[in-house]
C-alpha positions in Angstrom: 53.2 66.0 173.9 54.9 68.8 172.7 55.6 71.0 175.9 55.4 74.5 174.9 56.2 77.4 177.0 53.4 80.5 176.9 56.0 82.8 177.1 55.0 85.9 179.3 55.9 89.0 177.2 58.1 91.8 178.2 56.5 93.6 181.1 52.8 93.7 180.1 51.6 91.5 183.0 50.4 88.9 181.2 49.4 85.6 182.6 49.5 83.4 179.4 50.2 79.8 180.9 51.9 77.0 179.8 49.0 75.0 177.7 50.7 71.8 178.5 52.6 72.0 181.9 50.2 74.2 183.6 51.7 73.6 187.1 49.6 76.1 189.4 47.7 74.5 192.3 44.6 76.3 190.7 44.6 74.6 187.7 44.3 71.3 188.7 41.2 70.7 186.5 43.2 72.1 183.3 46.0 69.8 184.0 43.5 66.6 184.0 41.9 67.5 180.9 45.1 68.6 179.0 47.3 66.0 180.0 44.8 63.1 179.0 47.0 62.3 175.7 50.1 61.9 177.5 48.1 59.5 180.2 46.9 57.5 177.2 50.0 57.1 175.5 52.3 55.8 178.7 48.8 53.7 180.3 48.2 50.0 180.3 45.6 47.8 181.1 47.5 44.6 180.8 49.1 42.3 183.3 52.7 42.6 183.3 54.2 38.8 182.2 56.7 37.3 184.4 60.0 36.3 182.3 61.0 38.3 179.2 61.6 36.4 176.0 65.2 35.8 175.6 65.9 36.9 172.3 64.2 40.4 173.6 66.3 40.7 176.3 69.4 39.9 174.2 68.4 42.7 171.7 67.9 45.1 174.4 71.8 44.6 176.0 72.9 45.1 172.6 71.2 48.3 172.2 72.6 49.2 175.4 76.1 48.4 174.3 75.4 50.4 171.3 74.9 53.2 173.5 78.0 52.8 175.3 76.4 51.2 178.4 75.1 54.6 179.8 74.6 54.9 183.5 70.6 56.0 182.8 70.4 52.2 181.4 72.0 50.7 184.6 68.7 49.1 185.4 68.9 47.1 182.3 71.0 44.1 184.0 72.1 40.9 182.7 71.1 39.5 186.0 67.5 40.3 186.1 64.7 40.2 183.9 64.0 42.7 181.6 60.6 43.2 182.3 61.6 44.7 185.3 63.8 47.2 183.5 63.4 50.8 183.6 61.3 52.1 180.7 60.6 48.4 179.4 57.3 46.8 179.2 56.6 43.4 177.4 53.3 41.4 176.5 51.9 38.1 178.0 54.2 36.7 176.1 57.3 38.4 177.1 57.9 40.0 174.1 59.0 43.9 174.3 56.3 46.2 173.4 57.4 49.6 174.6 61.1 51.1 174.9 61.1 54.2 176.5 64.6 56.1 177.6 64.1 59.6 178.9 65.8 62.2 181.0 69.3 61.3 180.7 72.4 63.2 179.9 74.5 60.0 178.3 71.9 59.1 175.4 73.3 60.8 172.7 70.9 59.4 169.6 68.8 56.3 168.8 70.6 52.8 168.9 70.6 50.3 166.6 69.0 46.9 166.9 65.4 48.3 167.5 64.1 46.5 164.9 65.2 43.4 165.8 62.1 43.6 168.5 59.2 42.3 166.3 56.4 43.4 168.4 57.6 46.9 169.7 54.8 49.1 169.0 55.5 52.3 171.3 59.0 54.1 171.6 60.2 57.1 173.5 62.7 59.4 173.4 62.0 62.3 175.9 64.1 65.1 178.0 67.3 64.0 176.1 69.6 67.2 175.8 72.6 65.7 174.2 70.6 63.6 171.5 71.8 65.4 168.8 72.4 63.3 165.7 69.3 62.6 162.9 66.9 59.7 163.2 68.0 56.9 161.7 66.2 55.7 158.3 65.6 52.3 160.1 62.9 53.6 162.4 60.7 53.8 159.2 60.7 50.2 159.2 59.5 49.6 162.3 55.8 49.1 160.9 53.9 48.4 164.2 54.5 51.5 165.8 51.2 53.1 167.0 53.2 55.7 169.4 56.2 57.8 168.8 57.9 60.2 170.8 61.2 61.9 170.0 61.0 65.1 172.2 62.6 67.6 174.2 66.1 66.7 172.1 68.6 68.5 170.1 67.7 66.7 167.2 67.9 69.3 163.5 67.4 69.1 160.1 64.0 68.2 158.7 61.4 66.0 159.8 62.5 62.9 157.7 60.4 61.6 155.0 60.4 57.6 156.1 58.2 58.5 159.0 55.5 58.5 156.4 56.1 54.8 156.2 54.6 54.3 160.0 51.1 54.5 158.7 49.7 52.3 162.0 51.0 55.7 163.9 47.9 56.9 166.4 50.5 59.2 168.4 53.0 61.1 167.0 55.2 63.4 169.1 58.3 65.7 167.7 58.1 68.3 169.9 60.9 70.7 171.3 63.5 69.5 168.8 65.2 71.8 166.5 63.5 70.4 163.1 63.4 72.6 160.3 61.8 73.2 156.8 57.9 73.0 156.3 55.8 70.6 157.7 55.9 67.6 155.1 53.2 66.4 152.9 53.8 62.6 153.5 52.0 63.2 156.8 48.7 63.0 154.7 49.8 59.1 154.9 49.3 58.5 158.6 45.8 58.1 158.6 45.2 56.9 161.7 46.9 59.6 164.1 44.7 61.2 166.6 47.3 63.0 168.2 50.0 65.2 166.4 52.6 67.6 168.1 54.8 69.0 165.9 55.1 71.9 168.4 58.4 74.3 169.7 60.6 73.3 166.6 61.7 75.8 163.9 58.9 74.6 160.9 58.4 77.1 158.5 55.8 77.7 155.5 52.0 77.3 155.7 49.8 75.2 157.7 49.8 72.5 154.9 46.5 70.9 153.2 48.0 67.5 153.6 46.9 67.4 157.5 42.9 68.1 156.1 43.3 64.2 155.6 44.1 63.3 159.0 40.3 62.9 159.8 40.7 60.9 163.3 43.0 63.9 164.6 41.4 65.1 168.3 44.8 66.9 169.2 46.7 69.2 166.4 49.6 71.1 168.0 51.6 73.2 165.8 52.5 76.2 168.2 56.1 77.9 168.9 57.1 77.5 165.2 57.3 80.0 162.0 54.7 79.1 160.5 53.4 81.8 158.0 49.7 82.2 156.2 46.5 82.0 157.2 44.7 79.4 159.5 43.0 77.2 156.8 39.4 76.7 156.5 40.0 72.9 156.5 40.7 72.4 159.9 37.1 73.4 161.0 35.4 71.6 157.7 37.6 68.4 157.8 38.8 67.6 161.4 35.5 66.9 162.7 37.2 65.0 165.8 39.4 67.7 166.9 39.4 68.7 170.8 42.3 70.7 171.0 44.2 73.2 168.6 47.3 75.1 169.5 48.6 77.3 166.5 50.1 80.2 168.4 53.5 81.4 168.8 53.6 81.7 164.8 53.2 84.4 162.2 49.8 83.5 161.3 47.6 86.4 159.8 44.3 87.2 158.3 41.0 86.2 160.6 40.1 83.5 163.3 38.0 81.4 160.5 34.1 81.0 161.4 34.6 77.2 159.9 36.3 76.5 163.3 33.0 76.8 165.1 31.8 73.5 163.0 34.1 71.5 165.4 31.6 70.3 168.0 34.4 68.8 170.0 36.9 71.5 170.4 37.3 72.3 174.1 40.7 74.1 173.8 41.7 76.7 171.4 45.2 78.5 171.6 46.3 81.1 169.0 48.2 83.5 171.2 51.1 85.6 169.6 50.2 85.8 165.9 49.1 88.6 163.7 45.5 87.8 163.5 43.5 90.5 163.0 39.6 91.2 162.6 36.6 90.6 165.1 36.4 87.6 167.3 34.0 85.2 166.0 30.3 84.7 168.2 31.3 80.9 168.1 33.7 81.3 170.7 31.5 82.1 173.2 28.7 79.4 172.6 30.0 77.7 175.6 31.4 74.5 174.4 35.2 75.6 175.1 37.2 75.4 178.1 40.6 77.0 177.4 40.6 80.4 175.4 43.8 81.9 174.6 43.8 84.8 171.8 46.3 87.0 173.7 49.1 89.4 171.8 47.6 89.4 168.3 45.7 92.5 166.1 42.1 91.8 167.0 39.3 94.3 167.4 35.7 94.9 168.2 33.5 94.1 170.6 34.0 91.0 172.6 32.1 90.9 175.7 30.1 87.9 174.7 33.5 85.6 175.7 32.8 86.5 179.4 29.4 86.1 179.6 27.6 83.3 181.6 26.3 81.6 178.4 29.8 80.7 177.7 29.2 78.0 180.6 32.2 76.1 180.6 35.1 78.6 180.2 37.7 78.2 182.6 40.7 80.2 181.2 40.1 83.3 179.1 43.1 85.2 177.8 42.7 87.9 175.3 45.7 90.4 176.3 47.5 93.0 174.2 45.0 93.3 171.8 43.0 96.2 170.1 39.1 95.2 171.9 37.1 97.6 172.5 33.7 97.4 174.7 31.8 98.3 178.0 33.0 95.9 180.3 30.0 97.4 183.1 27.2 94.9 182.6 29.1 91.8 181.9 27.5 88.9 183.5 30.9 87.0 184.1 31.1 83.1 183.5 30.6 81.1 186.7 33.4 78.8 186.2 36.1 81.2 184.9 39.3 80.6 186.5 41.7 82.8 184.7 40.9 86.1 183.3 43.3 88.6 181.2 42.3 91.3 179.2 45.1 93.7 179.5 46.5 96.1 177.1 43.3 96.8 175.3 40.9 99.4 175.0 37.9 98.2 177.0 36.2 100.8 179.3 33.3 100.8 181.7 33.5 99.4 185.2 34.6 96.1 186.8 31.3 93.7 186.5 30.2 92.6 190.0 31.3 89.0 189.6 34.4 90.1 189.3 35.1 90.4 193.3 34.8 86.3 192.9 38.2 86.0 190.8 41.0 84.8 192.0 43.6 87.6 192.9 46.4 85.7 190.9 44.8 84.5 188.4 43.6 88.0 186.9 45.1 91.2 184.7 42.9 94.0 183.9 45.9 96.4 183.5 46.3 99.0 180.7 42.9 99.5 179.3 40.3 102.3 180.5 38.5 101.1 183.2 37.2 103.0 186.0 34.7 102.9 189.4 35.3 100.5 192.3 37.0 97.0 192.3 34.3 94.8 193.2 35.1 93.1 196.8 37.9 95.3 197.0 38.8 94.2 200.4 39.8 90.8 198.8 42.1 92.1 196.4 43.7 94.8 199.1 47.5 93.0 199.3 47.8 92.1 196.0 50.2 93.9 193.1 48.4 96.8 191.9 50.1 95.9 188.9 47.0 94.0 187.7 44.9 96.9 187.8 47.3 99.7 186.6 47.3 101.9 184.1 43.3 102.4 184.0 41.4 105.5 183.7 40.2 105.7 188.0 40.0 102.4 189.5 39.6 102.7 193.2 39.7 100.4 196.3 41.2 97.3 196.4 45.3 97.7 196.3 44.3 101.8 195.5 42.6 104.4 197.9 39.3 104.0 198.5 36.5 105.5 196.3 35.2 109.0 197.1 
């Protein structure tokens, strides 16, 4: 997974969370749902073999030597069996099927000889800050790979064309690197992809139509890049299996497409900090979404339907820093709502009665035109008043009592 930080903007009191890392205790259910792809790509169901195949063990020792015998691979010792080495997994015949190297300061690039592991199908390089060389072309010849992660490194340059040869890939995570250029058209050849994460890079240009051919996609994460243009209709029209869509922290413009409402499995949408305008489509309030991040755009109009109890699954709803204008008084808040941020809009009226059941550390209603008593004000008496500040005439809670 490409692990994007939904940054808090300035002094606005935004509570936009990191969609992927979600470390707050109150967001346990969020973490479980959004980490499912990660759990899937590091889990296994096969029993571990007792003996590593001698050929594969020798290859791994050559790989360690090629990397300069780094301390982070100290468990790769010739006197022990490689099935017990850190980051190595073998099949029932003792052949290496997975190599995972993570959280190491002494790894500077992808080693040679990986192509001499004929059964290798999972390859992970994760959180390697001194990994700054390019991806070697021979990686494109690892044609049995179904899972490839190169994430949180300092790899630069365009996403290499030879990755398009890995047509068996089901999971491709290239997040949190320094890739530049556009999202390559060769991506259309990876038709087995279920999870694609290119987030937190320096990618430019529009969302390419080549993605329309990845009809098996369940998770598409392109956030925290420099993408421009509009959110294309093909996402809703072609990617019918999509469950997670993250395109926030780019420079996308235009309206939120109504075609996204055609995605029956979508449960998380993150469009934060773009240049999106117009009204919020009604399909966003139909009750099948759990996580909605629409903050820091130029959205207008009445969004009260997002908060209503008919939106039965909604857990997190963030629409801060838009131009929304509606009466909040008679909204019957969704009963499962955990986090709500409506700050920096033009919302007026009073706070809904069920507002008093929300957790104080997960709300922000500042910088609106709200008035009247804070429901269940005693519960909010000791919170930081900033979450209610710059409204018309809220009273109770951390403020003086209502007259």
